[in-house]
Rosetta silent file (secondary structure, phi, psi, omega in degrees, C-alpha in Angstrom):
SEQUENCE: XXXXXXXXXXXXXXXXXXXXXXXXXXXXXXXXXXXXXXXXXXXXXXXXXXXXXXXXXXXXXXXXXXXXXXXXXXXXXXXXXXXXXXXXXXXXXXXXXXXXXXXXXXXXXXXXXXXXXXXXXXX
SCORE:     score description
SCORE:     0.000 S_00000001
   1 L     0.000  138.409 -174.679   89.371 -204.551  -19.012 S_00000001
   2 L   -66.395  150.383  174.471   87.928 -207.898  -18.020 S_00000001
   3 H   -52.447  -47.257 -179.067   89.023 -211.002  -19.921 S_00000001
   4 H   -61.940  -35.263  175.465   85.360 -211.648  -20.883 S_00000001
   5 H   -66.624  -40.381  176.754   85.060 -208.146  -22.353 S_00000001
   6 H   -64.027  -41.321 -178.363   88.155 -208.576  -24.439 S_00000001
   7 H   -64.963  -46.221  175.930   86.948 -211.918  -25.787 S_00000001
   8 H   -50.922  -41.775  174.520   83.575 -210.272  -26.595 S_00000001
   9 H   -59.273  -53.143  177.284   85.284 -207.581  -28.593 S_00000001
  10 H   -55.799  -40.113 -177.946   87.256 -210.207  -30.410 S_00000001
  11 H   -69.397  -36.961  176.210   84.235 -212.329  -31.148 S_00000001
  12 H   -58.922  -40.124 -175.656   82.425 -209.161  -32.459 S_00000001
  13 H   -70.487  -45.104 -177.528   85.305 -208.453  -34.798 S_00000001
  14 H   -68.311  -41.142  176.903   85.477 -212.067  -36.151 S_00000001
  15 H   -64.764  -33.203  174.582   81.654 -212.057  -36.752 S_00000001
  16 H   -62.772  -43.470  179.008   81.888 -208.734  -38.578 S_00000001
  17 H   -64.336  -39.450  179.032   84.569 -210.136  -40.820 S_00000001
  18 H   -61.013  -51.053 -178.036   82.491 -213.239  -41.474 S_00000001
  19 H   -56.605  -41.010 -175.568   79.455 -211.112  -42.302 S_00000001
  20 H   -72.259  -37.363  174.368   81.350 -208.823  -44.632 S_00000001
  21 H   -59.504  -50.801 -175.327   82.929 -211.790  -46.424 S_00000001
  22 H   -65.185  -36.414  179.584   79.578 -213.370  -46.888 S_00000001
  23 H   -72.613  -29.022  176.057   78.011 -210.150  -48.171 S_00000001
  24 H   -79.633   -5.803 -174.995   80.801 -209.705  -50.747 S_00000001
  25 L  -139.155   73.964 -175.642   80.306 -213.283  -51.990 S_00000001
  26 L   -66.228  -11.867  176.806   76.498 -213.783  -52.005 S_00000001
  27 L   -77.226  -12.045 -178.541   76.830 -217.188  -53.733 S_00000001
  28 L   -89.362  154.942  175.234   78.304 -218.627  -50.441 S_00000001
  29 L   -95.962  155.356  176.813   76.136 -219.995  -47.647 S_00000001
  30 H   -48.377  -37.671  179.708   76.575 -218.949  -43.919 S_00000001
  31 H   -71.715  -11.678  175.567   78.228 -222.308  -43.207 S_00000001
  32 H   -74.774  -18.857  179.036   80.954 -221.579  -45.806 S_00000001
  33 E  -140.939  118.650 -175.674   82.479 -218.827  -43.593 S_00000001
  34 E  -138.205  141.741  171.847   82.251 -219.226  -39.811 S_00000001
  35 E   -76.100  133.809  177.997   83.868 -217.526  -36.794 S_00000001
  36 L   -81.488  160.804  177.054   85.568 -219.911  -34.436 S_00000001
  37 L   -70.407  153.750 -177.515   84.898 -219.855  -30.696 S_00000001
  38 L   -67.127  137.360  179.803   87.262 -217.644  -28.594 S_00000001
  39 L    87.534  -10.187  179.138   90.221 -219.710  -27.254 S_00000001
  40 L   -76.519  128.372 -177.698   89.888 -222.357  -29.940 S_00000001
  41 L   -65.044  150.422 -178.451   93.241 -223.196  -31.436 S_00000001
  42 L   101.015 -157.820 -174.134   93.773 -222.459  -35.160 S_00000001
  43 L   -76.799  152.290 -177.150   92.341 -219.950  -37.483 S_00000001
  44 L   -80.134  -28.626 -177.718   89.826 -217.323  -36.260 S_00000001
  45 E  -121.016  115.796  174.422   87.775 -217.668  -39.464 S_00000001
  46 E   -84.118  128.763 -177.547   86.862 -221.098  -40.773 S_00000001
  47 E  -123.372  127.672 -177.673   86.335 -221.284  -44.598 S_00000001
  48 L   -62.451  167.072  173.433   84.721 -224.383  -46.206 S_00000001
  49 H   -63.350  -34.623  174.696   86.358 -226.002  -49.250 S_00000001
  50 H   -62.432  -43.663  178.276   83.602 -224.293  -51.299 S_00000001
  51 H   -66.177  -28.001 -179.222   84.366 -220.906  -49.717 S_00000001
  52 H   -63.813  -21.495  179.097   88.104 -221.513  -50.373 S_00000001
  53 L   -72.811  -21.937  171.623   87.461 -221.189  -54.140 S_00000001
  54 L   -95.514  -47.243 -179.382   86.574 -217.531  -53.329 S_00000001
  55 L  -123.198   91.190 -179.311   88.657 -216.840  -50.259 S_00000001
  56 L  -103.120   82.217 -173.009   91.799 -218.794  -50.190 S_00000001
  57 E  -151.222  152.800  169.399   93.402 -217.191  -47.191 S_00000001
  58 E  -103.642  120.939 -177.044   94.295 -217.862  -43.589 S_00000001
  59 E  -126.744  141.301  172.759   93.187 -215.123  -41.322 S_00000001
  60 E  -108.214  133.773 -178.382   93.841 -213.915  -37.836 S_00000001
  61 E  -112.724  124.006  175.036   91.450 -211.308  -36.333 S_00000001
  62 E  -125.444  137.307  177.427   92.521 -208.896  -33.679 S_00000001
  63 E  -129.750   91.908 -175.818   90.513 -206.158  -31.969 S_00000001
  64 L  -144.039  152.689  175.934   92.933 -204.290  -29.542 S_00000001
  65 L   -70.547  -39.165  179.994   93.887 -200.830  -28.819 S_00000001
  66 L  -121.286  115.203  174.711   97.624 -201.449  -28.988 S_00000001
  67 L  -129.584  130.668  175.861   98.890 -203.914  -31.503 S_00000001
  68 L   -88.538   86.717 -174.267  102.417 -204.719  -32.431 S_00000001
  69 H   -54.909  -45.491 -178.576  101.332 -205.635  -35.995 S_00000001
  70 H   -57.612  -53.091 -174.893  104.780 -206.842  -36.995 S_00000001
  71 H   -63.667  -42.167 -174.972  105.247 -209.288  -34.080 S_00000001
  72 H   -68.566  -42.064  178.773  101.633 -210.610  -34.344 S_00000001
  73 H   -61.056  -56.077 -174.473  101.714 -210.911  -38.110 S_00000001
  74 H   -60.108  -41.311  172.880  104.984 -212.879  -38.280 S_00000001
  75 H   -51.690  -47.460  176.079  103.805 -215.201  -35.430 S_00000001
  76 H   -57.298  -50.303 -176.520  100.652 -215.752  -37.493 S_00000001
  77 H   -65.296  -41.375 -177.636  102.538 -216.316  -40.745 S_00000001
  78 H   -67.933  -33.714 -176.879  105.021 -218.776  -39.215 S_00000001
  79 H   -63.846  -34.554 -177.261  102.119 -220.695  -37.557 S_00000001
  80 H  -109.361    6.807 -179.164  100.408 -221.344  -40.972 S_00000001
  81 H   -51.020  -55.463 -177.213  103.430 -221.299  -43.207 S_00000001
  82 L   -83.840  -32.894 -174.240  103.579 -225.106  -43.542 S_00000001
  83 L   -69.354  -42.627 -173.356   99.979 -225.947  -42.683 S_00000001
  84 L  -132.473   68.955 -174.729   98.404 -223.710  -45.395 S_00000001
  85 L   -59.888  -36.295 -175.147  101.406 -223.078  -47.619 S_00000001
  86 L   -87.992  -16.897 -177.333   99.376 -221.884  -50.629 S_00000001
  87 L   -76.117  149.547  176.525   96.822 -219.702  -48.723 S_00000001
  88 E   -73.585  144.967  179.616   97.278 -215.984  -48.384 S_00000001
  89 E  -105.948  119.595  179.181   98.080 -215.010  -44.767 S_00000001
  90 E  -118.830  139.309  167.684   96.070 -212.070  -43.540 S_00000001
  91 E  -109.236  106.425 -176.776   96.054 -210.183  -40.266 S_00000001
  92 E   -98.177  126.863 -177.206   92.758 -208.436  -39.988 S_00000001
  93 E  -149.884  165.828 -179.769   92.711 -205.842  -37.094 S_00000001
  94 E  -162.009  165.125  165.575   91.091 -202.773  -35.709 S_00000001
  95 L  -124.014  173.361  178.021   90.914 -200.674  -32.551 S_00000001
  96 L   -41.337  136.835  169.941   87.914 -198.913  -30.913 S_00000001
  97 L    54.293   31.880  173.036   85.967 -196.645  -33.291 S_00000001
  98 L  -132.717  165.038 -179.473   88.041 -197.445  -36.330 S_00000001
  99 L   -78.726  159.468  177.292   87.529 -199.386  -39.518 S_00000001
 100 L   -70.450  144.010  176.973   88.976 -202.932  -40.082 S_00000001
 101 E  -125.115  158.304  178.731   92.420 -203.006  -41.657 S_00000001
 102 E  -127.134  128.393  171.586   94.329 -205.821  -43.285 S_00000001
 103 E  -108.066  127.050  179.761   98.064 -206.537  -43.056 S_00000001
 104 E  -145.330  167.675  179.765   99.487 -209.073  -45.527 S_00000001
 105 L   -70.085  155.796 -178.642  102.853 -209.964  -47.057 S_00000001
 106 H   -70.144  -37.524  171.974  103.810 -207.961  -50.091 S_00000001
 107 H   -56.030  -40.388  173.829  104.155 -211.078  -52.183 S_00000001
 108 H   -64.961  -43.803  171.923  100.580 -211.989  -51.287 S_00000001
 109 H   -48.240  -50.488  179.619   99.458 -208.533  -52.226 S_00000001
 110 H   -61.382  -37.645  176.157  101.065 -208.946  -55.552 S_00000001
 111 H   -64.891  -41.740  175.971   99.380 -212.328  -56.085 S_00000001
 112 H   -62.835  -39.833  178.290   95.992 -210.749  -55.505 S_00000001
 113 H   -60.153  -49.863 -174.428   96.845 -207.946  -57.873 S_00000001
 114 H   -64.911  -42.558  175.232   97.807 -210.505  -60.544 S_00000001
 115 H   -61.632  -29.704 -175.115   94.689 -212.596  -60.106 S_00000001
 116 H   -79.092  -43.008 -179.072   92.609 -209.468  -60.393 S_00000001
 117 H   -63.751  -35.764 -176.370   94.373 -208.467  -63.661 S_00000001
 118 L   -83.338   -4.600  178.615   94.041 -212.007  -65.013 S_00000001
 119 L    71.689   28.573 -178.400   90.332 -212.094  -64.134 S_00000001
 120 L   -97.682   -8.356  173.433   90.967 -215.137  -61.876 S_00000001
 121 L   -67.484  118.659 -176.937   89.321 -213.660  -58.722 S_00000001
 122 L   -86.201  131.322  176.081   86.073 -215.639  -58.385 S_00000001
 123 L  -113.268    0.000    0.000   82.987 -213.672  -57.316 S_00000001
């Protein structure tokens, strides 16, 4: 597959994630959640300070047929461990003709669960 085709698939996945996040939080504006350009260093999804009140996470988006989730996730986690210490680290991924999946640390999953139980998840 051509590099340009791979980047187009990745860009499509990032834009889908942004669209779904905005649909789930209609109080946010399109500028609150944006997809970065391909090849840009840093996070794949940029979230404004206002958007962080709803989505406090650091996300990496992958659209590949074969994904070593463990290797990619730990690389992602280490990359943002100090930079975004309090944010949840998510690896959002899919392959052709499948739905989006999320991989996250178990402690982050428990934190989401606790926030939900406490009514602290902002919508």
